[in-house]
C-alpha positions, 0 to 999 in steps of 0.5 A, a space after each residue: 755814493 754810500 760807503 761800502 758798509 760790508 767792508 768798512 767799519 763804522 768808525 771808518 765811515 764816520 771818519 770819512 763823512 766827518 771830513 765834510 760835516 757842515 760847520 756851525 756857520 754852515 748850519 746857520 745858513 742852511 737851517 735859516 737860523 739867526 746868528 744868536 740861535 747857534 751856540 758854537 761848541 767846537 766843531 759842533 753847536 747847540 741850538 738856542 731853543 728859547 730864541 728859536 721857539 719865540 721867533 718861529 712860534 707862529 709858523 705851522 708845524 711840519 709832519 710829525 713821524 715817530 719810529 718804534 719797533 716790534 719786541 726786539 732781540 737783545 741785539 736791538 732791531 735798528 730803530 735808530 738806524 731806521 730813524 736815520 734811514 728815514 732822514 736820508 730817504 726823505 733827504 734824497 726826495 728833496 724834503 726839508 727834514 730833520 730829527 732828534 734822537 736820544 743821547 747814548 749813556 756811557 754804560 752801554 757804550 763801554 759795555 755790550 750794547 755799544 753806542 746808539 749811533 745807528 750803523 753802516 750808511 745810516 750812521 750819526 756823526 760825529 760818532 766819537 763825540 756822540 758816543 762819549 759825552 757830546 756837549 756834556 748833558 749827561 755830566 750836568 745831569 749827574 752833577 745836579 742829581 748828586 748835589 741833591 744827595 750831597 744836600 741831603 746827606 750833609 743835612 743828616 749829618 748836621 741834624 745829628 751833630 747839632 741841636 735845634 738851636 745850633 742849627 738855627 743859629 749856624 745856618 738858619 736851618 729847621 730840623 727835617 728829621 730825615 728817616 735814614 731807612 726811607 731815603 728815596 734818592 741815590 747817587 748816580 754815575 754813567 757806567 754800569 757798575 753792579 758793585 755799587 748797587 748796594 753800598 754803605 756810606 758815612 764810615 768813620 767818625 761824626 765828621 765823616 758823614 751819616 752812616 747808612 745804607 745807600 746805592 748808585 743808579 746809572 745817570 740816565 735813569 735819574 729823575 732829572 733826565 726824565 724831567 729834561 725829556 718832558 720839560 716844555 722850557 727852562 721855567 717848567 724845568 725849574 718849577 719841577 726841580 723843587 718837587 723831587 722827593 729825596 726822602 721821607 721824615 720819621 712821620 712819613 711826610 715827603 722831604 723834597 729838593 725844595 725843602 733842602 733848598 737845593 733846587 736852584 743850584 741843581 737848575 743852574 747846573 742843568 741850565 745849558 742842557 735845555 738846548 739840543 746839540 746838532 749833529 747829522 747823518 752821514 748824508 748830512 741831514 740835521 739831527 738834534 741829540 737831546 735827552 736820554 731817559 730810560 724807556 722802562 722806568 721813564 718815558 724813553 723819548 728824546 725831548 718835547 723841546 727838540 720836537 717843538 723846535 724840530 717841527 718849526 724848522 723842518 717840514 718833516 720831523 722824525 723822533 724815536 721811542 725806546 724799545 718796542 711799541 708796547 713800551 716806547 710807543 705807548 708812552 709816546 702816545 699816552 704820555 709824551 704827546 699828551 704833555 707836549 700837545 703834539 699830534 703824530 701823523 704816522 708811526 714807523 714800526 721797525 721789523 726784522 726777520 731775525 726777531 720774528 723768527 725768534 718770536 716763532 720759537 727760534 733759538 735763544 739770541 745772546 748779545 755777544 754770541 754768534 747767531 744760530 743758523 736759523 737766523 742766517 738761512 731761510 726758515 719760513 716755518 719760524 718766520 710765519 709763527 713769529 708774525 703774530 708779534 708784528 701783527 700785535 704791534 701794528 694793532 697797538 699803533 692802530 688803536 691810537 688812531 694811526 695806521 703804521 708804516 711797517 719797515 722791514 729793516 733788511 739784513 743781507 741774509 734775508 731772502 726774497 721769500 721771507 721778505 715777501 711773507 712779512 710784506 703780505 702779512 703787514 699789508 693784510 693787517 691794513 698797514 703800509 709796508 716798505 723794505 729798507 736797506 739803509 744800512 747798506 745803501 743809505 738814503 738810496 736804500 730807504 726810498 721806498 720807506 720814505 715814499 710810504 712815510 710821505 703818503 701816510 703823513 698825507 692820510 688823516 688820522 683819528 689820534 686819540 689817547 688810550 685813557 683819560 686823565 680822570 681815570 684812576 691809576 689801577 683802571 689805567 694799568 688794567 686798560 694798558 695791560 689788556 689793550 696793549 700787552 694782551 694780558 687777561 688782567 692785572 694782579 697787585 701785591 697787597 702792598 702795591 695795592 695799598 699804595 695805589 689806593 692811597 694815591 688814588 685818594 689824593 687828587 694831586 696824583 690825578 695829573 701824574 703820568 702813568 709810566 709802566 715798568 716792565 721788561 722790553 724783551 717780552 710783551 709780558 713781564 717775563 723776558 723769557 716769554 716771546 711771541 704773543 702769549 695768551 692766558 696771563 696776567 700782569 703782576 704789579 709789585 710796587 708803585 714808584 713816585 717821581 714827584 718832580 717828573 710827576 710820574 707814577 710807575 707801577 712795576 711789573 717785575 724787578 727792574 735794576 737802575 744800575 746795570 752790570 758790566 759783562 765779562 767782555 765789555 766794549 771798553 776792552 777794545 776802545 783806545 786812542 791813536 796817539 799820533 792823531 788823537 783819534 778814538 778807535 774801537 767804539 764799533 
């Protein structure tokens, strides 16, 4: 029986479901794993990736299901809830199903957005552990990342204080001659802290460090997190670890983590992060949690590692992409699938009537403020105007050769006529469409969706990439802008174009993935522009280079890697019941 999601808070549903959550030994038996393939971690466990993939390497892969969305409101449209609902619906249909979602950051959890555990009867458990660090992957990434900054800043101090001969005799170091104005890396912490976006370090005397400007970013924006999401195994991660560009010397030559001789120690900090953590839905379908990279500057996906073992362990494996199809699915399609060699069977387009009304010209939606009545009462005029955004995203997915399943993630305020209008539009565009009430009813509310997904998985698709790797950077950006975003073209600042030409002239960058950077709140670079705008161009102001992840990131608009904490953050409501030790207020 599903829980009463309208009366119970998410933490109450989680607490009730966690009472019967499988133990590590029960998971091992249920998933047909060997004893040494489960790594117990309290009431949780990790899956030993290397052992599982080796044992199952010759087993055929299951069906590969990706979940994306239309352009969201600032509230999000329930991709994670839909992902968990699909798992529960397929479970109700008796399928051997599992999935993987991203690890949430402590920044959003303690700020406005909250955690990313889904909600209602489509909720991930154990919710508190998931929301507050889980098995420590983000902490390990933060330690590895900051160790590189320790290595760099200590090196700068010693090179300033000692001659070449003294450096050689003291520690066998050669002078790197770091340019303090061209330090590319920064420090990280996993909270939203706007006061750390721009700082001065090294105040004091000559033994107190190197005096210079510096900055912090949020840990999940670290290149190391992106590397974890795309690495195929530990050896791949270790190879990438020496190639991260930390700074440039005074002649303009890159200085890498390999030059600082810190890549090995960084990998040591991250050695356990390659093993996904096993959680589950409140209906006890297995869900791996692995990696949590930004979806604007990075790939925005859970890991290739988790998908590789999930496709071996399950007949149906569900994964989720960050943000809308213009960002998350585009990167899944052209980056993650290219790097993994895996071919998806279907993409599920999460759609809400609330978001479509916003794209039809509805009032501004602001996180933390009540919704205007246009979103809670029937308004067919606004909805009809907003359908263009859904149709645009359907076309993005169909361009990849996949025919999507549109999931109407239904709220209790949606009316029959509104749902019927969306269904007609989706089906007229050639997509399957299903209404889902998994938040309220769990797997029982996702049976129509599960059936549509099963049917779509049996349909042959002609999956193909948007561009070949031989295509140069500016041509790739132009194609993405026109085909995926609907722009008329691309403009480049002189500085960005000069950098792009330099990158195009060096063959080593041909194998780098193109990782577009833009807002998720609009198809354009401007978050205020909704719907499907016409007659615009995409402005590129810079190209970031991530040499460990092998990403080239063309930037459209300004993206901050350190979010700010709001005036009414979630942490004000989080506390501990001192009689039981249980956390309250996360939802």
